[in-house]
CHARMM internal coordinates of N, CA and C (Angstrom, degrees):
IC EDIT
DIST 1 N 1 CA 1.4564
DIST 1 CA 1 C 1.5232
ANGL 1 N 1 CA 1 C 109.78
DIST 1 C 2 N 1.2997
ANGL 1 CA 1 C 2 N 114.86
DIHE 1 N 1 CA 1 C 2 N 145.21
DIST 2 N 2 CA 1.4580
ANGL 1 C 2 N 2 CA 120.64
DIHE 1 CA 1 C 2 N 2 CA -176.15
DIST 2 CA 2 C 1.5213
ANGL 2 N 2 CA 2 C 112.34
DIHE 1 C 2 N 2 CA 2 C -63.32
DIST 2 C 3 N 1.3244
ANGL 2 CA 2 C 3 N 118.77
DIHE 2 N 2 CA 2 C 3 N -37.31
DIST 3 N 3 CA 1.4620
ANGL 2 C 3 N 3 CA 119.77
DIHE 2 CA 2 C 3 N 3 CA -177.47
DIST 3 CA 3 C 1.5156
ANGL 3 N 3 CA 3 C 111.41
DIHE 2 C 3 N 3 CA 3 C -67.09
DIST 3 C 4 N 1.3214
ANGL 3 CA 3 C 4 N 118.13
DIHE 3 N 3 CA 3 C 4 N -31.22
DIST 4 N 4 CA 1.4685
ANGL 3 C 4 N 4 CA 121.31
DIHE 3 CA 3 C 4 N 4 CA 175.84
DIST 4 CA 4 C 1.5261
ANGL 4 N 4 CA 4 C 109.40
DIHE 3 C 4 N 4 CA 4 C -68.28
DIST 4 C 5 N 1.3124
ANGL 4 CA 4 C 5 N 117.10
DIHE 4 N 4 CA 4 C 5 N -42.15
DIST 5 N 5 CA 1.4613
ANGL 4 C 5 N 5 CA 121.33
DIHE 4 CA 4 C 5 N 5 CA 179.36
DIST 5 CA 5 C 1.5214
ANGL 5 N 5 CA 5 C 111.49
DIHE 4 C 5 N 5 CA 5 C -60.98
DIST 5 C 6 N 1.3179
ANGL 5 CA 5 C 6 N 117.42
DIHE 5 N 5 CA 5 C 6 N -34.44
DIST 6 N 6 CA 1.4619
ANGL 5 C 6 N 6 CA 121.43
DIHE 5 CA 5 C 6 N 6 CA 179.93
DIST 6 CA 6 C 1.5300
ANGL 6 N 6 CA 6 C 112.46
DIHE 5 C 6 N 6 CA 6 C -68.70
DIST 6 C 7 N 1.3230
ANGL 6 CA 6 C 7 N 117.08
DIHE 6 N 6 CA 6 C 7 N -18.09
DIST 7 N 7 CA 1.4633
ANGL 6 C 7 N 7 CA 120.93
DIHE 6 CA 6 C 7 N 7 CA 179.93
DIST 7 CA 7 C 1.5246
ANGL 7 N 7 CA 7 C 112.77
DIHE 6 C 7 N 7 CA 7 C -84.94
DIST 7 C 8 N 1.3220
ANGL 7 CA 7 C 8 N 117.82
DIHE 7 N 7 CA 7 C 8 N -12.99
DIST 8 N 8 CA 1.4616
ANGL 7 C 8 N 8 CA 121.13
DIHE 7 CA 7 C 8 N 8 CA -174.88
DIST 8 CA 8 C 1.5256
ANGL 8 N 8 CA 8 C 111.53
DIHE 7 C 8 N 8 CA 8 C -55.53
DIST 8 C 9 N 1.3411
ANGL 8 CA 8 C 9 N 113.56
DIHE 8 N 8 CA 8 C 9 N 129.43
DIST 9 N 9 CA 1.4567
ANGL 8 C 9 N 9 CA 120.62
DIHE 8 CA 8 C 9 N 9 CA 178.76
DIST 9 CA 9 C 1.5196
ANGL 9 N 9 CA 9 C 114.64
DIHE 8 C 9 N 9 CA 9 C 78.65
DIST 9 C 10 N 1.3261
ANGL 9 CA 9 C 10 N 117.30
DIHE 9 N 9 CA 9 C 10 N -1.43
DIST 10 N 10 CA 1.4579
ANGL 9 C 10 N 10 CA 121.75
DIHE 9 CA 9 C 10 N 10 CA -177.07
DIST 10 CA 10 C 1.5374
ANGL 10 N 10 CA 10 C 111.02
DIHE 9 C 10 N 10 CA 10 C -94.82
DIST 10 C 11 N 1.3197
ANGL 10 CA 10 C 11 N 115.33
DIHE 10 N 10 CA 10 C 11 N 167.36
DIST 11 N 11 CA 1.4547
ANGL 10 C 11 N 11 CA 122.00
DIHE 10 CA 10 C 11 N 11 CA 167.83
DIST 11 CA 11 C 1.5208
ANGL 11 N 11 CA 11 C 106.17
DIHE 10 C 11 N 11 CA 11 C -108.27
DIST 11 C 12 N 1.3302
ANGL 11 CA 11 C 12 N 115.75
DIHE 11 N 11 CA 11 C 12 N 124.55
DIST 12 N 12 CA 1.4602
ANGL 11 C 12 N 12 CA 122.56
DIHE 11 CA 11 C 12 N 12 CA -172.97
DIST 12 CA 12 C 1.5228
ANGL 12 N 12 CA 12 C 109.65
DIHE 11 C 12 N 12 CA 12 C -110.91
DIST 12 C 13 N 1.3164
ANGL 12 CA 12 C 13 N 117.19
DIHE 12 N 12 CA 12 C 13 N 133.17
DIST 13 N 13 CA 1.4673
ANGL 12 C 13 N 13 CA 121.98
DIHE 12 CA 12 C 13 N 13 CA 173.50
DIST 13 CA 13 C 1.5287
ANGL 13 N 13 CA 13 C 107.72
DIHE 12 C 13 N 13 CA 13 C -83.81
DIST 13 C 14 N 1.3194
ANGL 13 CA 13 C 14 N 115.90
DIHE 13 N 13 CA 13 C 14 N 123.73
DIST 14 N 14 CA 1.4587
ANGL 13 C 14 N 14 CA 121.36
DIHE 13 CA 13 C 14 N 14 CA -175.54
DIST 14 CA 14 C 1.5205
ANGL 14 N 14 CA 14 C 110.50
DIHE 13 C 14 N 14 CA 14 C -107.11
DIST 14 C 15 N 1.3113
ANGL 14 CA 14 C 15 N 116.09
DIHE 14 N 14 CA 14 C 15 N 125.59
DIST 15 N 15 CA 1.4558
ANGL 14 C 15 N 15 CA 122.94
DIHE 14 CA 14 C 15 N 15 CA 177.18
DIST 15 CA 15 C 1.5364
ANGL 15 N 15 CA 15 C 109.59
DIHE 14 C 15 N 15 CA 15 C -88.10
DIST 15 C 16 N 1.3050
ANGL 15 CA 15 C 16 N 116.26
DIHE 15 N 15 CA 15 C 16 N 174.59
DIST 16 N 16 CA 1.4551
ANGL 15 C 16 N 16 CA 122.49
DIHE 15 CA 15 C 16 N 16 CA -176.33
DIST 16 CA 16 C 1.5273
ANGL 16 N 16 CA 16 C 113.50
DIHE 15 C 16 N 16 CA 16 C -68.64
DIST 16 C 17 N 1.3078
ANGL 16 CA 16 C 17 N 117.67
DIHE 16 N 16 CA 16 C 17 N -41.73
DIST 17 N 17 CA 1.4658
ANGL 16 C 17 N 17 CA 121.45
DIHE 16 CA 16 C 17 N 17 CA -171.54
DIST 17 CA 17 C 1.5270
ANGL 17 N 17 CA 17 C 113.77
DIHE 16 C 17 N 17 CA 17 C -53.70
DIST 17 C 18 N 1.3339
ANGL 17 CA 17 C 18 N 120.27
DIHE 17 N 17 CA 17 C 18 N -49.54
DIST 18 N 18 CA 1.4661
ANGL 17 C 18 N 18 CA 118.25
DIHE 17 CA 17 C 18 N 18 CA -179.86
DIST 18 CA 18 C 1.5267
ANGL 18 N 18 CA 18 C 113.67
DIHE 17 C 18 N 18 CA 18 C -60.26
DIST 18 C 19 N 1.3112
ANGL 18 CA 18 C 19 N 117.11
DIHE 18 N 18 CA 18 C 19 N -34.88
DIST 19 N 19 CA 1.4677
ANGL 18 C 19 N 19 CA 120.10
DIHE 18 CA 18 C 19 N 19 CA 176.91
DIST 19 CA 19 C 1.5211
ANGL 19 N 19 CA 19 C 110.91
DIHE 18 C 19 N 19 CA 19 C -64.20
DIST 19 C 20 N 1.3122
ANGL 19 CA 19 C 20 N 115.72
DIHE 19 N 19 CA 19 C 20 N -44.40
DIST 20 N 20 CA 1.4641
ANGL 19 C 20 N 20 CA 119.69
DIHE 19 CA 19 C 20 N 20 CA -179.76
DIST 20 CA 20 C 1.5266
ANGL 20 N 20 CA 20 C 110.45
DIHE 19 C 20 N 20 CA 20 C -66.34
DIST 20 C 21 N 1.3325
ANGL 20 CA 20 C 21 N 116.84
DIHE 20 N 20 CA 20 C 21 N -42.23
DIST 21 N 21 CA 1.4624
ANGL 20 C 21 N 21 CA 119.63
DIHE 20 CA 20 C 21 N 21 CA 177.64
DIST 21 CA 21 C 1.5253
ANGL 21 N 21 CA 21 C 110.47
DIHE 20 C 21 N 21 CA 21 C -58.73
DIST 21 C 22 N 1.3242
ANGL 21 CA 21 C 22 N 116.65
DIHE 21 N 21 CA 21 C 22 N -40.78
DIST 22 N 22 CA 1.4528
ANGL 21 C 22 N 22 CA 121.08
DIHE 21 CA 21 C 22 N 22 CA -179.19
DIST 22 CA 22 C 1.5272
ANGL 22 N 22 CA 22 C 111.58
DIHE 21 C 22 N 22 CA 22 C -68.29
DIST 22 C 23 N 1.3102
ANGL 22 CA 22 C 23 N 116.51
DIHE 22 N 22 CA 22 C 23 N -47.36
DIST 23 N 23 CA 1.4658
ANGL 22 C 23 N 23 CA 121.38
DIHE 22 CA 22 C 23 N 23 CA -178.86
DIST 23 CA 23 C 1.5252
ANGL 23 N 23 CA 23 C 110.84
DIHE 22 C 23 N 23 CA 23 C -62.46
DIST 23 C 24 N 1.3214
ANGL 23 CA 23 C 24 N 116.17
DIHE 23 N 23 CA 23 C 24 N -43.91
DIST 24 N 24 CA 1.4684
ANGL 23 C 24 N 24 CA 120.73
DIHE 23 CA 23 C 24 N 24 CA -177.35
DIST 24 CA 24 C 1.5299
ANGL 24 N 24 CA 24 C 112.71
DIHE 23 C 24 N 24 CA 24 C -84.58
DIST 24 C 25 N 1.3417
ANGL 24 CA 24 C 25 N 117.54
DIHE 24 N 24 CA 24 C 25 N -2.92
DIST 25 N 25 CA 1.4615
ANGL 24 C 25 N 25 CA 121.71
DIHE 24 CA 24 C 25 N 25 CA -178.40
DIST 25 CA 25 C 1.5335
ANGL 25 N 25 CA 25 C 111.05
DIHE 24 C 25 N 25 CA 25 C 54.96
DIST 25 C 26 N 1.3253
ANGL 25 CA 25 C 26 N 116.11
DIHE 25 N 25 CA 25 C 26 N 45.54
DIST 26 N 26 CA 1.4617
ANGL 25 C 26 N 26 CA 122.16
DIHE 25 CA 25 C 26 N 26 CA -179.28
DIST 26 CA 26 C 1.5329
ANGL 26 N 26 CA 26 C 109.77
DIHE 25 C 26 N 26 CA 26 C -56.95
DIST 26 C 27 N 1.3397
ANGL 26 CA 26 C 27 N 117.09
DIHE 26 N 26 CA 26 C 27 N 119.06
DIST 27 N 27 CA 1.4722
ANGL 26 C 27 N 27 CA 119.94
DIHE 26 CA 26 C 27 N 27 CA -174.46
DIST 27 CA 27 C 1.5279
ANGL 27 N 27 CA 27 C 114.19
DIHE 26 C 27 N 27 CA 27 C -61.65
DIST 27 C 28 N 1.3153
ANGL 27 CA 27 C 28 N 117.97
DIHE 27 N 27 CA 27 C 28 N -27.11
DIST 28 N 28 CA 1.4608
ANGL 27 C 28 N 28 CA 120.23
DIHE 27 CA 27 C 28 N 28 CA -178.96
DIST 28 CA 28 C 1.5302
ANGL 28 N 28 CA 28 C 112.24
DIHE 27 C 28 N 28 CA 28 C -73.87
DIST 28 C 29 N 1.3315
ANGL 28 CA 28 C 29 N 117.48
DIHE 28 N 28 CA 28 C 29 N -29.60
DIST 29 N 29 CA 1.4635
ANGL 28 C 29 N 29 CA 120.88
DIHE 28 CA 28 C 29 N 29 CA -172.96
DIST 29 CA 29 C 1.5245
ANGL 29 N 29 CA 29 C 114.80
DIHE 28 C 29 N 29 CA 29 C -120.66
DIST 29 C 30 N 1.3201
ANGL 29 CA 29 C 30 N 118.84
DIHE 29 N 29 CA 29 C 30 N -6.43
DIST 30 N 30 CA 1.4565
ANGL 29 C 30 N 30 CA 121.12
DIHE 29 CA 29 C 30 N 30 CA -168.94
DIST 30 CA 30 C 1.5255
ANGL 30 N 30 CA 30 C 113.39
DIHE 29 C 30 N 30 CA 30 C -58.37
DIST 30 C 31 N 1.3082
ANGL 30 CA 30 C 31 N 118.96
DIHE 30 N 30 CA 30 C 31 N -39.55
DIST 31 N 31 CA 1.4689
ANGL 30 C 31 N 31 CA 119.21
DIHE 30 CA 30 C 31 N 31 CA -178.38
DIST 31 CA 31 C 1.5181
ANGL 31 N 31 CA 31 C 111.50
DIHE 30 C 31 N 31 CA 31 C -64.68
DIST 31 C 32 N 1.3349
ANGL 31 CA 31 C 32 N 116.97
DIHE 31 N 31 CA 31 C 32 N -41.50
DIST 32 N 32 CA 1.4684
ANGL 31 C 32 N 32 CA 120.04
DIHE 31 CA 31 C 32 N 32 CA 179.62
DIST 32 CA 32 C 1.5165
ANGL 32 N 32 CA 32 C 111.79
DIHE 31 C 32 N 32 CA 32 C -67.14
DIST 32 C 33 N 1.3323
ANGL 32 CA 32 C 33 N 116.81
DIHE 32 N 32 CA 32 C 33 N -45.66
DIST 33 N 33 CA 1.4653
ANGL 32 C 33 N 33 CA 118.18
DIHE 32 CA 32 C 33 N 33 CA -177.93
DIST 33 CA 33 C 1.5286
ANGL 33 N 33 CA 33 C 110.94
DIHE 32 C 33 N 33 CA 33 C -72.82
DIST 33 C 34 N 1.3178
ANGL 33 CA 33 C 34 N 117.50
DIHE 33 N 33 CA 33 C 34 N -29.84
DIST 34 N 34 CA 1.4700
ANGL 33 C 34 N 34 CA 119.78
DIHE 33 CA 33 C 34 N 34 CA 176.24
DIST 34 CA 34 C 1.5245
ANGL 34 N 34 CA 34 C 110.04
DIHE 33 C 34 N 34 CA 34 C -62.94
DIST 34 C 35 N 1.3134
ANGL 34 CA 34 C 35 N 117.67
DIHE 34 N 34 CA 34 C 35 N -43.15
DIST 35 N 35 CA 1.4661
ANGL 34 C 35 N 35 CA 121.49
DIHE 34 CA 34 C 35 N 35 CA 176.40
DIST 35 CA 35 C 1.5300
ANGL 35 N 35 CA 35 C 110.73
DIHE 34 C 35 N 35 CA 35 C -60.05
DIST 35 C 36 N 1.3160
ANGL 35 CA 35 C 36 N 115.61
DIHE 35 N 35 CA 35 C 36 N -42.88
DIST 36 N 36 CA 1.4610
ANGL 35 C 36 N 36 CA 120.75
DIHE 35 CA 35 C 36 N 36 CA -179.98
DIST 36 CA 36 C 1.5206
ANGL 36 N 36 CA 36 C 110.84
DIHE 35 C 36 N 36 CA 36 C -61.68
DIST 36 C 37 N 1.3271
ANGL 36 CA 36 C 37 N 117.26
DIHE 36 N 36 CA 36 C 37 N -50.29
DIST 37 N 37 CA 1.4548
ANGL 36 C 37 N 37 CA 120.56
DIHE 36 CA 36 C 37 N 37 CA -177.05
DIST 37 CA 37 C 1.5230
ANGL 37 N 37 CA 37 C 112.48
DIHE 36 C 37 N 37 CA 37 C -71.41
DIST 37 C 38 N 1.3078
ANGL 37 CA 37 C 38 N 117.51
DIHE 37 N 37 CA 37 C 38 N -28.25
DIST 38 N 38 CA 1.4660
ANGL 37 C 38 N 38 CA 120.32
DIHE 37 CA 37 C 38 N 38 CA 174.85
DIST 38 CA 38 C 1.5337
ANGL 38 N 38 CA 38 C 109.74
DIHE 37 C 38 N 38 CA 38 C -66.52
DIST 38 C 39 N 1.3188
ANGL 38 CA 38 C 39 N 116.42
DIHE 38 N 38 CA 38 C 39 N -44.66
DIST 39 N 39 CA 1.4673
ANGL 38 C 39 N 39 CA 120.59
DIHE 38 CA 38 C 39 N 39 CA 178.14
DIST 39 CA 39 C 1.5320
ANGL 39 N 39 CA 39 C 110.41
DIHE 38 C 39 N 39 CA 39 C -65.24
DIST 39 C 40 N 1.3195
ANGL 39 CA 39 C 40 N 116.82
DIHE 39 N 39 CA 39 C 40 N -38.87
DIST 40 N 40 CA 1.4642
ANGL 39 C 40 N 40 CA 120.51
DIHE 39 CA 39 C 40 N 40 CA 176.31
DIST 40 CA 40 C 1.5163
ANGL 40 N 40 CA 40 C 110.24
DIHE 39 C 40 N 40 CA 40 C -61.88
DIST 40 C 41 N 1.3100
ANGL 40 CA 40 C 41 N 116.70
DIHE 40 N 40 CA 40 C 41 N -45.27
DIST 41 N 41 CA 1.4600
ANGL 40 C 41 N 41 CA 121.74
DIHE 40 CA 40 C 41 N 41 CA 178.68
DIST 41 CA 41 C 1.5314
ANGL 41 N 41 CA 41 C 111.74
DIHE 40 C 41 N 41 CA 41 C -61.01
DIST 41 C 42 N 1.3296
ANGL 41 CA 41 C 42 N 116.53
DIHE 41 N 41 CA 41 C 42 N -31.75
DIST 42 N 42 CA 1.4607
ANGL 41 C 42 N 42 CA 121.94
DIHE 41 CA 41 C 42 N 42 CA 177.14
DIST 42 CA 42 C 1.5275
ANGL 42 N 42 CA 42 C 112.18
DIHE 41 C 42 N 42 CA 42 C -82.88
DIST 42 C 43 N 1.3199
ANGL 42 CA 42 C 43 N 116.06
DIHE 42 N 42 CA 42 C 43 N 5.58
DIST 43 N 43 CA 1.4789
ANGL 42 C 43 N 43 CA 123.30
DIHE 42 CA 42 C 43 N 43 CA 177.22
DIST 43 CA 43 C 1.5257
ANGL 43 N 43 CA 43 C 113.07
DIHE 42 C 43 N 43 CA 43 C 60.61
DIST 43 C 44 N 1.3262
ANGL 43 CA 43 C 44 N 115.14
DIHE 43 N 43 CA 43 C 44 N 35.43
DIST 44 N 44 CA 1.4567
ANGL 43 C 44 N 44 CA 119.25
DIHE 43 CA 43 C 44 N 44 CA 178.10
DIST 44 CA 44 C 1.5241
ANGL 44 N 44 CA 44 C 111.40
DIHE 43 C 44 N 44 CA 44 C -76.06
DIST 44 C 45 N 1.3108
ANGL 44 CA 44 C 45 N 116.98
DIHE 44 N 44 CA 44 C 45 N -20.23
DIST 45 N 45 CA 1.4565
ANGL 44 C 45 N 45 CA 123.48
DIHE 44 CA 44 C 45 N 45 CA 176.81
DIST 45 CA 45 C 1.5221
ANGL 45 N 45 CA 45 C 107.88
DIHE 44 C 45 N 45 CA 45 C -157.47
DIST 45 C 46 N 1.3218
ANGL 45 CA 45 C 46 N 116.02
DIHE 45 N 45 CA 45 C 46 N 172.22
DIST 46 N 46 CA 1.4578
ANGL 45 C 46 N 46 CA 121.43
DIHE 45 CA 45 C 46 N 46 CA 178.22
DIST 46 CA 46 C 1.5219
ANGL 46 N 46 CA 46 C 109.20
DIHE 45 C 46 N 46 CA 46 C -110.35
DIST 46 C 47 N 1.3233
ANGL 46 CA 46 C 47 N 115.59
DIHE 46 N 46 CA 46 C 47 N 155.88
DIST 47 N 47 CA 1.4600
ANGL 46 C 47 N 47 CA 120.90
DIHE 46 CA 46 C 47 N 47 CA 179.39
DIST 47 CA 47 C 1.5212
ANGL 47 N 47 CA 47 C 109.10
DIHE 46 C 47 N 47 CA 47 C -127.57
DIST 47 C 48 N 1.3202
ANGL 47 CA 47 C 48 N 114.61
DIHE 47 N 47 CA 47 C 48 N 138.80
DIST 48 N 48 CA 1.4528
ANGL 47 C 48 N 48 CA 120.96
DIHE 47 CA 47 C 48 N 48 CA 169.22
DIST 48 CA 48 C 1.5201
ANGL 48 N 48 CA 48 C 107.66
DIHE 47 C 48 N 48 CA 48 C -121.56
DIST 48 C 49 N 1.2954
ANGL 48 CA 48 C 49 N 116.41
DIHE 48 N 48 CA 48 C 49 N 151.15
DIST 49 N 49 CA 1.4544
ANGL 48 C 49 N 49 CA 121.21
DIHE 48 CA 48 C 49 N 49 CA 176.86
DIST 49 CA 49 C 1.5208
ANGL 49 N 49 CA 49 C 107.26
DIHE 48 C 49 N 49 CA 49 C -148.56
DIST 49 C 50 N 1.3026
ANGL 49 CA 49 C 50 N 116.82
DIHE 49 N 49 CA 49 C 50 N -178.51
DIST 50 N 50 CA 1.4591
ANGL 49 C 50 N 50 CA 119.79
DIHE 49 CA 49 C 50 N 50 CA -177.02
DIST 50 CA 50 C 1.5239
ANGL 50 N 50 CA 50 C 110.88
DIHE 49 C 50 N 50 CA 50 C -110.37
DIST 50 C 51 N 1.3012
ANGL 50 CA 50 C 51 N 114.44
DIHE 50 N 50 CA 50 C 51 N 165.81
DIST 51 N 51 CA 1.4613
ANGL 50 C 51 N 51 CA 120.89
DIHE 50 CA 50 C 51 N 51 CA 174.68
DIST 51 CA 51 C 1.5288
ANGL 51 N 51 CA 51 C 109.33
DIHE 50 C 51 N 51 CA 51 C -61.49
DIST 51 C 52 N 1.3081
ANGL 51 CA 51 C 52 N 116.98
DIHE 51 N 51 CA 51 C 52 N -33.04
DIST 52 N 52 CA 1.4652
ANGL 51 C 52 N 52 CA 121.16
DIHE 51 CA 51 C 52 N 52 CA 179.09
DIST 52 CA 52 C 1.5309
ANGL 52 N 52 CA 52 C 109.83
DIHE 51 C 52 N 52 CA 52 C -60.93
DIST 52 C 53 N 1.3215
ANGL 52 CA 52 C 53 N 117.31
DIHE 52 N 52 CA 52 C 53 N -41.65
DIST 53 N 53 CA 1.4673
ANGL 52 C 53 N 53 CA 120.84
DIHE 52 CA 52 C 53 N 53 CA 177.64
DIST 53 CA 53 C 1.5146
ANGL 53 N 53 CA 53 C 110.46
DIHE 52 C 53 N 53 CA 53 C -60.63
DIST 53 C 54 N 1.3119
ANGL 53 CA 53 C 54 N 116.78
DIHE 53 N 53 CA 53 C 54 N -45.45
DIST 54 N 54 CA 1.4606
ANGL 53 C 54 N 54 CA 120.44
DIHE 53 CA 53 C 54 N 54 CA 178.58
DIST 54 CA 54 C 1.5246
ANGL 54 N 54 CA 54 C 110.50
DIHE 53 C 54 N 54 CA 54 C -58.68
DIST 54 C 55 N 1.3057
ANGL 54 CA 54 C 55 N 117.19
DIHE 54 N 54 CA 54 C 55 N -45.69
DIST 55 N 55 CA 1.4660
ANGL 54 C 55 N 55 CA 120.56
DIHE 54 CA 54 C 55 N 55 CA 179.59
DIST 55 CA 55 C 1.5240
ANGL 55 N 55 CA 55 C 111.85
DIHE 54 C 55 N 55 CA 55 C -63.47
DIST 55 C 56 N 1.3254
ANGL 55 CA 55 C 56 N 116.65
DIHE 55 N 55 CA 55 C 56 N -42.53
DIST 56 N 56 CA 1.4655
ANGL 55 C 56 N 56 CA 119.83
DIHE 55 CA 55 C 56 N 56 CA -179.79
DIST 56 CA 56 C 1.5252
ANGL 56 N 56 CA 56 C 111.70
DIHE 55 C 56 N 56 CA 56 C -63.87
DIST 56 C 57 N 1.3096
ANGL 56 CA 56 C 57 N 116.86
DIHE 56 N 56 CA 56 C 57 N -38.17
DIST 57 N 57 CA 1.4583
ANGL 56 C 57 N 57 CA 120.72
DIHE 56 CA 56 C 57 N 57 CA -179.71
DIST 57 CA 57 C 1.5300
ANGL 57 N 57 CA 57 C 111.03
DIHE 56 C 57 N 57 CA 57 C -70.94
DIST 57 C 58 N 1.3177
ANGL 57 CA 57 C 58 N 117.81
DIHE 57 N 57 CA 57 C 58 N -32.10
DIST 58 N 58 CA 1.4609
ANGL 57 C 58 N 58 CA 121.47
DIHE 57 CA 57 C 58 N 58 CA -176.06
DIST 58 CA 58 C 1.5292
ANGL 58 N 58 CA 58 C 114.65
DIHE 57 C 58 N 58 CA 58 C -84.62
DIST 58 C 59 N 1.3154
ANGL 58 CA 58 C 59 N 118.32
DIHE 58 N 58 CA 58 C 59 N -16.81
DIST 59 N 59 CA 1.4587
ANGL 58 C 59 N 59 CA 121.13
DIHE 58 CA 58 C 59 N 59 CA -175.38
DIST 59 CA 59 C 1.5257
ANGL 59 N 59 CA 59 C 112.27
DIHE 58 C 59 N 59 CA 59 C -56.49
DIST 59 C 60 N 1.3142
ANGL 59 CA 59 C 60 N 117.22
DIHE 59 N 59 CA 59 C 60 N -52.42
DIST 60 N 60 CA 1.4635
ANGL 59 C 60 N 60 CA 120.59
DIHE 59 CA 59 C 60 N 60 CA -175.10
DIST 60 CA 60 C 1.5322
ANGL 60 N 60 CA 60 C 112.91
DIHE 59 C 60 N 60 CA 60 C -61.85
DIST 60 C 61 N 1.3397
ANGL 60 CA 60 C 61 N 119.19
DIHE 60 N 60 CA 60 C 61 N -52.14
DIST 61 N 61 CA 1.4675
ANGL 60 C 61 N 61 CA 117.47
DIHE 60 CA 60 C 61 N 61 CA -179.38
DIST 61 CA 61 C 1.5294
ANGL 61 N 61 CA 61 C 113.20
DIHE 60 C 61 N 61 CA 61 C -65.38
DIST 61 C 62 N 1.3090
ANGL 61 CA 61 C 62 N 117.69
DIHE 61 N 61 CA 61 C 62 N -34.83
DIST 62 N 62 CA 1.4706
ANGL 61 C 62 N 62 CA 119.08
DIHE 61 CA 61 C 62 N 62 CA 179.60
DIST 62 CA 62 C 1.5223
ANGL 62 N 62 CA 62 C 111.82
DIHE 61 C 62 N 62 CA 62 C -69.78
DIST 62 C 63 N 1.3271
ANGL 62 CA 62 C 63 N 116.56
DIHE 62 N 62 CA 62 C 63 N -39.45
DIST 63 N 63 CA 1.4772
ANGL 62 C 63 N 63 CA 119.24
DIHE 62 CA 62 C 63 N 63 CA 176.35
DIST 63 CA 63 C 1.5156
ANGL 63 N 63 CA 63 C 111.56
DIHE 62 C 63 N 63 CA 63 C -62.78
DIST 63 C 64 N 1.3215
ANGL 63 CA 63 C 64 N 115.51
DIHE 63 N 63 CA 63 C 64 N -36.34
DIST 64 N 64 CA 1.4551
ANGL 63 C 64 N 64 CA 120.13
DIHE 63 CA 63 C 64 N 64 CA -179.19
DIST 64 CA 64 C 1.5222
ANGL 64 N 64 CA 64 C 113.34
DIHE 63 C 64 N 64 CA 64 C -84.57
DIST 64 C 65 N 1.3229
ANGL 64 CA 64 C 65 N 116.56
DIHE 64 N 64 CA 64 C 65 N -0.46
DIST 65 N 65 CA 1.4509
ANGL 64 C 65 N 65 CA 120.00
DIHE 64 CA 64 C 65 N 65 CA 179.10
DIST 65 CA 65 C 1.5247
ANGL 65 N 65 CA 65 C 113.61
DIHE 64 C 65 N 65 CA 65 C 74.95
DIST 65 C 66 N 1.3301
ANGL 65 CA 65 C 66 N 117.15
DIHE 65 N 65 CA 65 C 66 N 18.01
DIST 66 N 66 CA 1.4623
ANGL 65 C 66 N 66 CA 120.91
DIHE 65 CA 65 C 66 N 66 CA -179.11
DIST 66 CA 66 C 1.5328
ANGL 66 N 66 CA 66 C 109.48
DIHE 65 C 66 N 66 CA 66 C -88.77
DIST 66 C 67 N 1.2917
ANGL 66 CA 66 C 67 N 115.64
DIHE 66 N 66 CA 66 C 67 N 81.04
DIST 67 N 67 CA 1.4608
ANGL 66 C 67 N 67 CA 122.16
DIHE 66 CA 66 C 67 N 67 CA -176.37
DIST 67 CA 67 C 1.5261
ANGL 67 N 67 CA 67 C 111.38
DIHE 66 C 67 N 67 CA 67 C -64.44
DIST 67 C 68 N 1.3144
ANGL 67 CA 67 C 68 N 117.20
DIHE 67 N 67 CA 67 C 68 N -37.35
DIST 68 N 68 CA 1.4742
ANGL 67 C 68 N 68 CA 120.45
DIHE 67 CA 67 C 68 N 68 CA -179.49
DIST 68 CA 68 C 1.5280
ANGL 68 N 68 CA 68 C 110.03
DIHE 67 C 68 N 68 CA 68 C -62.42
DIST 68 C 69 N 1.3187
ANGL 68 CA 68 C 69 N 118.01
DIHE 68 N 68 CA 68 C 69 N -46.68
DIST 69 N 69 CA 1.4588
ANGL 68 C 69 N 69 CA 120.85
DIHE 68 CA 68 C 69 N 69 CA 179.20
DIST 69 CA 69 C 1.5268
ANGL 69 N 69 CA 69 C 110.62
DIHE 68 C 69 N 69 CA 69 C -64.66
DIST 69 C 70 N 1.3113
ANGL 69 CA 69 C 70 N 117.88
DIHE 69 N 69 CA 69 C 70 N -40.14
DIST 70 N 70 CA 1.4596
ANGL 69 C 70 N 70 CA 119.92
DIHE 69 CA 69 C 70 N 70 CA -178.89
DIST 70 CA 70 C 1.5237
ANGL 70 N 70 CA 70 C 111.39
DIHE 69 C 70 N 70 CA 70 C -67.70
DIST 70 C 71 N 1.3347
ANGL 70 CA 70 C 71 N 117.29
DIHE 70 N 70 CA 70 C 71 N -28.60
DIST 71 N 71 CA 1.4638
ANGL 70 C 71 N 71 CA 118.76
DIHE 70 CA 70 C 71 N 71 CA 178.04
DIST 71 CA 71 C 1.5062
ANGL 71 N 71 CA 71 C 109.78
DIHE 70 C 71 N 71 CA 71 C -74.82
END
COOR INIT
IC SEED 1 N 1 CA 1 C
IC BUILD
């Protein structure tokens, strides 16, 4: 996808929503976020996020006692 190509070599600020969509395999967004995380895994660009994002992503699995998912 062209938007992924435009990220090459860049540092991208990542919000909470794409992480949650990816973790939960949200059917509406999974293909787009899968492409994003695949490119990230291939080190095509760098990502920064905040501690707040980490906390927001961890709330659900920790409340549910899902230690494996939270790790």
